[in-house]
N, C-alpha and C positions, 0 to 999 in steps of 0.2 A: 504494499500499500504506500502510495505517495505521502510524504510529510506534508501536512496542511500548511497553508499560509494563516498566521494567527497573529494579531485578531484579523478575523475576516473583514474587508473593507466595507464601507457603508455601501449599500446597494439594495438591488433586488436580483434574488437568485431563483432558479427553478431546482427543488431538491426532491431526493426520494431516499427511502432504505432499501431500495431494490426489492420491495415487499408488494402492497397493495397502493399505496398513497404516494402520490405526485403532487406537490402543491408549490406555492411561491414561500420564499422566506425573505423578509425585509430586514435589513440592518440599519440601523440609523447611525446618524453621526456621533451620537454619544455611547453608542455599543449596544444599545438594547435592540430586541429583535422580535420580530412577530410572524407567525406562520398563517398562510391562508387557508380559506375553506374549512375553518374550525378544526384543522387538524392539531393534533397534540405531538410533544417531542417524540413519544413513543412511535407514533404512526409513521415517522419519517427517520427513525433510527435503524441503522444496519445492526440486527441483534447479533449475529456473530462477531462481529468486530466491536472493540471497545477499547477504551484506553484510561489511564490513570497518570497523573504525575504525581511522584512522591517526593516530598521534600523534607529535610531533618526538622523534628519538632524542637521546641526550645531546650537548647543544652543537650540534644540527645545526637546519637549516630543514625543515620538512616542506610543502613545496607540491606539487601535482599538474603533473605536466609534459606535454608532449605525447606523450611516449613512454609514459606511462603511459595516456593517452587512447586511444592506438593499441591499446591491448592488450583494449578492450572492444569488443563484449559478451564476457564470459568464457564459455566452454563449460560447459554445464549439469554439475554436480558438481565442477568444478575450483576451487582456492583462488583468493582474488582474488590479484590481481598485486603484487609488492612495489613499493616507491616508495624511490628512494634518500633518505636521511637521515631515515627515518620508520620507526617501529616499526608493527607491524600486527597486529590480533587480528581473526581470522576468526570470522563467525557464522553459523550454519546457520539457516535461517529454516522454520519449521513453523506451521502454523495450529492455534490452540486454537478447537475447535468446541464445548466445552462446560466447565462448572465445577461440580464437586460443590457440593451445598448444604450 
């Protein structure tokens, strides 16, 4: 999978999770976003793919352990596993298949 550009620039995008729903995603200049057609993030999330960013908790060391590795692969739709000594930010993966001109 390609590394995403982050944060996503302001604009209007066509997004999908390669399941049933394809809709618009509008990202504003201040970074807020909205899906079209009443879609929810779950509707356009590609469930087998997900990501998390692990960063050291205050005064802790954040390194993957064998216990963490044993929790993979993660069940589709589940959150990424926690890691002792780490803060974790989960990310949903969706596919941008179009950009408004």
